[in-house]
GUFI-465535 format. One line per 2 residues: number of its first residue (from 1); for each residue x, y, z of C-alpha. Coordinates in steps of 0.2 Angstrom, whole numbers, plus 5000, padded with zeros to 4 digits. Example, Ala and Ser with C-alpha at 12.3 -4.5 7.8 and 13.67 -1.06 7.14 Angstrom:
% residues 2
1 = 5062/4978/5039; 5068/4995/5036
***
This chain:
% residues 443
1 = 4642/4878/5089; 4661/4877/5086
3 = 4671/4890/5076; 4674/4884/5058
5 = 4689/4873/5057; 4688/4867/5039
7 = 4685/4880/5025; 4679/4868/5012
9 = 4675/4850/5008; 4690/4850/4997
11 = 4702/4853/5011; 4696/4838/5021
13 = 4695/4826/5007; 4680/4815/5002
15 = 4665/4814/5013; 4669/4800/5026
17 = 4657/4786/5030; 4645/4791/5045
19 = 4644/4779/5059; 4629/4783/5071
21 = 4635/4769/5083; 4653/4776/5085
23 = 4663/4774/5101; 4660/4792/5106
25 = 4641/4790/5105; 4642/4774/5115
27 = 4653/4782/5128; 4641/4797/5130
29 = 4626/4784/5132; 4636/4775/5146
31 = 4639/4792/5154; 4620/4796/5153
33 = 4617/4779/5162; 4627/4785/5177
35 = 4614/4799/5179; 4598/4791/5175
37 = 4592/4773/5170; 4595/4768/5152
39 = 4589/4752/5145; 4587/4743/5129
41 = 4570/4746/5121; 4571/4730/5111
43 = 4584/4717/5108; 4601/4723/5100
45 = 4608/4713/5085; 4625/4715/5076
47 = 4625/4716/5057; 4626/4697/5056
49 = 4610/4695/5065; 4618/4689/5081
51 = 4609/4695/5097; 4620/4705/5108
53 = 4608/4711/5121; 4590/4707/5126
55 = 4577/4720/5127; 4575/4728/5144
57 = 4593/4726/5149; 4600/4741/5159
59 = 4615/4749/5150; 4630/4754/5160
61 = 4649/4756/5157; 4652/4737/5158
63 = 4643/4735/5141; 4653/4748/5132
65 = 4666/4736/5125; 4653/4724/5119
67 = 4643/4737/5110; 4658/4746/5101
69 = 4666/4729/5096; 4652/4725/5084
71 = 4644/4733/5069; 4626/4735/5075
73 = 4611/4731/5064; 4602/4747/5068
75 = 4606/4764/5075; 4609/4763/5093
77 = 4597/4777/5097; 4583/4768/5090
79 = 4586/4753/5103; 4587/4763/5119
81 = 4575/4771/5132; 4580/4783/5145
83 = 4563/4783/5154; 4556/4801/5156
85 = 4564/4810/5141; 4564/4826/5132
87 = 4547/4834/5129; 4540/4850/5122
89 = 4536/4856/5140; 4555/4854/5144
91 = 4560/4863/5128; 4548/4877/5132
93 = 4555/4879/5150; 4573/4879/5143
95 = 4568/4893/5131; 4561/4903/5145
97 = 4577/4901/5155; 4588/4905/5141
99 = 4579/4921/5137; 4579/4926/5156
101 = 4598/4923/5155; 4602/4932/5139
103 = 4594/4950/5136; 4598/4948/5117
105 = 4587/4933/5115; 4574/4940/5126
107 = 4572/4954/5114; 4567/4941/5100
109 = 4550/4939/5110; 4545/4953/5122
111 = 4534/4947/5136; 4516/4945/5131
113 = 4508/4938/5115; 4524/4937/5105
115 = 4533/4928/5119; 4519/4915/5120
117 = 4520/4913/5101; 4538/4910/5102
119 = 4537/4897/5116; 4522/4888/5108
121 = 4533/4887/5092; 4547/4878/5102
123 = 4535/4867/5112; 4528/4861/5095
125 = 4544/4854/5088; 4541/4836/5084
127 = 4552/4824/5094; 4553/4806/5088
129 = 4560/4795/5102; 4578/4793/5096
131 = 4578/4812/5093; 4571/4815/5111
133 = 4585/4803/5117; 4598/4813/5109
135 = 4592/4829/5117; 4590/4821/5134
137 = 4608/4815/5131; 4614/4833/5127
139 = 4603/4840/5142; 4611/4828/5155
141 = 4629/4827/5149; 4633/4842/5138
143 = 4622/4857/5145; 4632/4870/5135
145 = 4627/4861/5119; 4609/4860/5124
147 = 4608/4878/5128; 4616/4882/5111
149 = 4603/4872/5103; 4589/4881/5112
151 = 4596/4898/5108; 4597/4893/5089
153 = 4579/4888/5089; 4574/4904/5097
155 = 4584/4915/5085; 4580/4905/5069
157 = 4561/4906/5073; 4563/4925/5076
159 = 4572/4928/5059; 4558/4919/5050
161 = 4545/4928/5059; 4554/4945/5055
163 = 4552/4940/5037; 4533/4939/5039
165 = 4532/4920/5038; 4518/4910/5046
167 = 4519/4901/5062; 4522/4884/5053
169 = 4538/4891/5045; 4543/4897/5062
171 = 4542/4879/5068; 4552/4873/5054
173 = 4566/4885/5057; 4565/4882/5076
175 = 4566/4863/5072; 4581/4865/5061
177 = 4590/4876/5074; 4586/4864/5089
179 = 4593/4849/5080; 4607/4856/5070
181 = 4621/4850/5081; 4615/4833/5087
183 = 4630/4826/5077; 4641/4834/5090
185 = 4635/4820/5102; 4645/4808/5091
187 = 4661/4817/5095; 4671/4813/5110
189 = 4668/4826/5123; 4686/4825/5128
191 = 4691/4830/5111; 4681/4846/5112
193 = 4688/4851/5129; 4692/4869/5132
195 = 4710/4874/5126; 4712/4859/5114
197 = 4720/4864/5098; 4715/4852/5085
199 = 4725/4848/5070; 4725/4836/5055
201 = 4714/4821/5057; 4708/4827/5074
203 = 4698/4840/5066; 4689/4828/5055
205 = 4675/4824/5067; 4671/4842/5068
207 = 4670/4844/5050; 4658/4829/5049
209 = 4646/4834/5062; 4634/4843/5050
211 = 4633/4827/5039; 4630/4817/5055
213 = 4616/4828/5061; 4608/4829/5044
215 = 4608/4810/5041; 4601/4807/5059
217 = 4586/4818/5057; 4583/4813/5038
219 = 4577/4796/5045; 4561/4803/5052
221 = 4546/4808/5042; 4542/4822/5054
223 = 4556/4832/5047; 4556/4839/5029
225 = 4570/4838/5017; 4571/4857/5019
227 = 4576/4854/5037; 4589/4840/5034
229 = 4597/4851/5020; 4598/4866/5031
231 = 4606/4856/5045; 4619/4850/5033
233 = 4623/4868/5028; 4623/4876/5044
235 = 4642/4880/5043; 4642/4885/5025
237 = 4644/4904/5021; 4641/4914/5006
239 = 4659/4917/5001; 4663/4898/5000
241 = 4674/4898/5015; 4662/4887/5025
243 = 4661/4868/5027; 4658/4853/5024
245 = 4655/4857/5005; 4662/4875/5003
247 = 4646/4880/4995; 4644/4898/4988
249 = 4630/4910/4987; 4613/4903/4981
251 = 4620/4885/4982; 4616/4887/5000
253 = 4597/4885/5003; 4587/4900/5011
255 = 4585/4890/5028; 4603/4885/5027
257 = 4609/4903/5025; 4597/4908/5040
259 = 4605/4894/5051; 4623/4899/5046
261 = 4620/4917/5052; 4611/4910/5068
263 = 4626/4899/5071; 4639/4912/5071
265 = 4629/4924/5081; 4623/4911/5094
267 = 4641/4905/5096; 4646/4921/5104
269 = 4634/4918/5118; 4641/4900/5122
271 = 4648/4896/5139; 4655/4911/5148
273 = 4661/4922/5133; 4663/4940/5138
275 = 4654/4954/5129; 4645/4944/5116
277 = 4635/4958/5110; 4651/4968/5105
279 = 4658/4952/5097; 4642/4950/5086
281 = 4643/4969/5081; 4661/4966/5076
283 = 4658/4950/5067; 4645/4957/5056
285 = 4656/4972/5052; 4671/4961/5048
287 = 4663/4948/5038; 4648/4955/5029
289 = 4651/4945/5013; 4648/4929/5023
291 = 4630/4931/5027; 4613/4934/5019
293 = 4611/4953/5018; 4592/4951/5020
295 = 4594/4943/5037; 4608/4954/5045
297 = 4597/4969/5048; 4586/4959/5060
299 = 4601/4955/5070; 4607/4973/5070
301 = 4590/4979/5077; 4592/4967/5092
303 = 4609/4973/5095; 4604/4991/5095
305 = 4591/4987/5108; 4603/4978/5120
307 = 4607/4987/5136; 4625/4996/5136
309 = 4640/4988/5144; 4639/4992/5163
311 = 4651/4979/5171; 4669/4981/5173
313 = 4680/4977/5157; 4696/4969/5163
315 = 4706/4973/5148; 4713/4991/5149
317 = 4714/5001/5133; 4733/5000/5134
319 = 4733/4981/5135; 4721/4980/5121
321 = 4732/4991/5110; 4747/4980/5115
323 = 4738/4964/5109; 4731/4972/5093
325 = 4748/4978/5087; 4756/4961/5084
327 = 4739/4955/5076; 4739/4969/5064
329 = 4757/4967/5060; 4753/4949/5055
331 = 4739/4954/5044; 4751/4967/5035
333 = 4764/4954/5034; 4753/4942/5025
335 = 4749/4955/5012; 4768/4958/5009
337 = 4772/4939/5008; 4757/4935/4996
339 = 4762/4949/4984; 4779/4943/4983
341 = 4774/4925/4981; 4760/4926/4969
343 = 4770/4929/4953; 4780/4913/4956
345 = 4764/4902/4959; 4754/4891/4946
347 = 4736/4893/4944; 4729/4882/4958
349 = 4741/4889/4971; 4738/4907/4965
351 = 4719/4904/4967; 4721/4898/4985
353 = 4732/4913/4989; 4720/4925/4981
355 = 4705/4918/4990; 4714/4919/5007
357 = 4720/4937/5002; 4703/4943/4999
359 = 4697/4938/5016; 4712/4947/5023
361 = 4708/4962/5013; 4690/4962/5020
363 = 4697/4961/5038; 4710/4975/5034
365 = 4696/4987/5028; 4685/4983/5043
367 = 4699/4988/5054; 4702/5004/5045
369 = 4684/5008/5046; 4684/5005/5064
371 = 4699/5017/5066; 4711/5004/5070
373 = 4727/5007/5061; 4745/5008/5067
375 = 4744/5027/5067; 4730/5027/5079
377 = 4737/5015/5092; 4745/5029/5102
379 = 4730/5040/5102; 4719/5025/5108
381 = 4731/5021/5122; 4730/5040/5128
383 = 4711/5039/5128; 4710/5032/5145
385 = 4699/5018/5152; 4683/5028/5156
387 = 4672/5023/5142; 4667/5005/5145
389 = 4659/5003/5128; 4676/5007/5119
391 = 4685/4995/5131; 4673/4981/5127
393 = 4674/4984/5108; 4693/4984/5109
395 = 4692/4968/5119; 4680/4960/5106
397 = 4691/4966/5092; 4707/4958/5099
399 = 4697/4941/5100; 4689/4942/5083
401 = 4706/4947/5074; 4714/4933/5083
403 = 4701/4921/5077; 4701/4927/5059
405 = 4720/4925/5058; 4719/4908/5065
407 = 4705/4904/5052; 4715/4911/5038
409 = 4730/4901/5043; 4720/4885/5043
411 = 4712/4888/5027; 4728/4893/5018
413 = 4737/4877/5025; 4723/4865/5020
415 = 4718/4872/5004; 4736/4873/4998
417 = 4738/4855/5002; 4723/4850/4992
419 = 4727/4861/4978; 4745/4857/4976
421 = 4745/4838/4981; 4754/4840/4997
423 = 4767/4852/4990; 4774/4862/5005
425 = 4770/4880/5008; 4784/4892/5002
427 = 4795/4896/5017; 4789/4914/5020
429 = 4770/4908/5020; 4775/4893/5031
431 = 4783/4904/5044; 4768/4916/5044
433 = 4757/4901/5048; 4768/4895/5062
435 = 4768/4913/5069; 4749/4913/5069
437 = 4748/4896/5077; 4760/4902/5091
439 = 4748/4917/5095; 4743/4918/5114
441 = 4726/4910/5115; 4721/4922/5129
443 = 4723/4937/5117
***
């Protein structure tokens, strides 16, 4: 659901131990208990066999300290009951509501037999009680995360159906899409608040969440190894710049590649992001090497069928050009700094700079193909604001270029640290990273 913040496992160090009973999850459970009754389904013991709570005890905030102070004998989600919980019927209704809200996702299953097939597929997703509890927790306490999961299920099922697979495979893909982000419920919601800029160890829970999600669902025989592996891989991308393991190409499973594409597409529709369709078009143009080329045409067909922009675009062409200019200057500056630094670097450091530079080259080519060059800025600004589609595309371009620059700076900083054993970045590169970090987040 979140933008990538670790580009490879090497950047974050060895895989950390996963704790399904961490304080963030217990805090979320206590919050759920303020909205609906939550009780212990059975007695809860610590790892030494000491009983902490009897079965049937209501959970509330007063029990938080007791639960987080002990290492529990079993995962907490197996010991809790929230009464009426998530069901296939609730998932079906949520999918219908999501398609009503988003025309892009409605196009995956036009009204009629195809729509019913899609809804039946989502309704058929198996829900063991602990998984249903997690989904209830998301639905009640993090509705944005829940809708993201529903959209992932819809899009994953659509892509599988487009490939001619049977309905069983659609259910497998929908299941992986629905459950891929359950690990996010084990991250403190305050950490994920809008506007938070995470750095250093604060990013580690984000990096870990695919592992947490995969480990959680691997406990249940209802889910195949194909599903748990794909969930682990849902932030991996073909060029190796994903996480948590930095896998490349065919090292990522087919379902993992499908989830990876669904993740970045669906993320554009999270919350109240403006002009998601334009952002998806741009994403696929800017980063073609990151996604399975056999799946991208299905997304492009949906994009072409979407209605044109009709609402007011708040960003004028002149303002868009004003925001694009410093972004493109930073991109050009990186190329100059990298060219000057490369001859003086050893093998490992040179490889890091080469990899980041290749991503910058791809971004630069995409800008040229879109007609966005310093020479064109004056002409763009003179073009006026009459064409809403142009304004929306320029708006999307400023956001995507900003995001790619931030991602490249993060990757450079962290991979450099891993490759050079904490040797500091050369001063010109360090200054470039600092200037990228200082970019206005509203641009």
